[in-house]
C-alpha positions as CSV (number, residue, x, y, z in Angstrom):
1,M,107.3,-132.9,164.4
2,G,109.4,-129.3,163.2
3,L,111.4,-130.3,160.3
4,G,113.7,-127.1,160.2
5,R,115.2,-127.8,163.3
6,M,116.1,-131.6,162.5
7,R,117.2,-130.2,158.4
8,M,115.0,-133.4,157.4
9,S,113.2,-134.3,154.5
10,I,110.1,-135.4,154.2
11,R,110.3,-139.4,154.2
12,N,108.5,-141.9,152.0
13,S,109.0,-144.1,155.0
14,W,106.8,-141.5,156.9
15,V,103.8,-142.7,154.9
16,R,101.9,-145.2,156.2
17,P,98.3,-146.4,156.1
18,S,96.2,-144.7,159.7
19,C,99.4,-142.7,160.6
20,W,98.9,-139.2,161.3
21,Y,101.9,-136.6,161.1
22,I,101.8,-133.0,162.2
23,L,104.2,-130.7,160.5
24,M,104.7,-127.6,162.0
25,Y,106.4,-124.2,160.9
26,H,106.4,-121.3,162.8
27,G,108.7,-118.2,163.1
28,I,108.4,-117.8,166.9
29,G,111.5,-118.6,169.0
30,T,115.2,-119.2,168.7
31,D,118.1,-122.2,168.5
32,Q,117.6,-121.8,173.0
33,D,114.5,-122.7,172.9
34,G,114.5,-125.8,170.3
35,C,113.2,-123.6,166.9
36,A,115.5,-123.2,164.3
37,S,115.1,-121.2,161.3
38,I,114.6,-122.7,157.6
39,A,115.7,-121.3,154.6
40,V,113.4,-120.5,152.1
41,D,114.7,-123.1,149.6
42,A,114.7,-125.9,151.9
43,F,111.3,-125.0,153.0
44,A,110.1,-125.0,149.1
45,G,111.5,-128.3,148.7
46,Q,109.7,-129.9,151.4
47,M,107.1,-128.3,150.0
48,A,107.1,-130.0,146.9
49,E,108.0,-133.4,148.2
50,L,104.5,-133.0,150.1
51,A,102.7,-132.1,147.2
52,K,104.0,-135.2,145.2
53,L,103.0,-137.4,148.0
54,R,99.4,-135.4,147.5
55,D,99.1,-135.8,144.0
56,S,100.1,-139.3,144.2
57,G,97.4,-140.1,146.7
58,A,100.1,-141.2,149.0
59,A,99.1,-138.9,151.8
60,E,96.4,-136.8,152.4
61,V,97.3,-132.9,153.3
62,V,95.0,-131.3,155.5
63,T,94.7,-128.4,158.1
64,F,95.0,-129.4,161.9
65,K,91.3,-127.7,162.3
66,A,90.2,-130.6,159.2
67,G,92.2,-133.1,160.9
68,S,91.2,-132.9,164.5
69,D,88.0,-132.5,163.6
70,R,88.0,-136.2,161.6
71,L,89.3,-137.5,164.7
72,R,86.8,-136.2,166.5
73,Q,84.0,-137.8,164.3
74,Q,85.7,-141.0,164.3
75,S,85.8,-141.3,168.1
76,L,82.5,-140.3,168.2
77,H,81.5,-143.8,165.9
């Protein structure tokens, strides 16, 4: 889910037990192929919201690799 294109902030309603969300931020593409730039202050605000959720224990933030490793381990059990 690219937050820049939708100009959305991170929503507390997204935080649900046993749910995963993949947030991707990248600088490849244009409006024509579904990508839109995000202002630095908007990105900083979204990261601050995510950090608050992480710090409160409401969400865990991991790299894509760490998340996929966990999912793979869970599927083995």
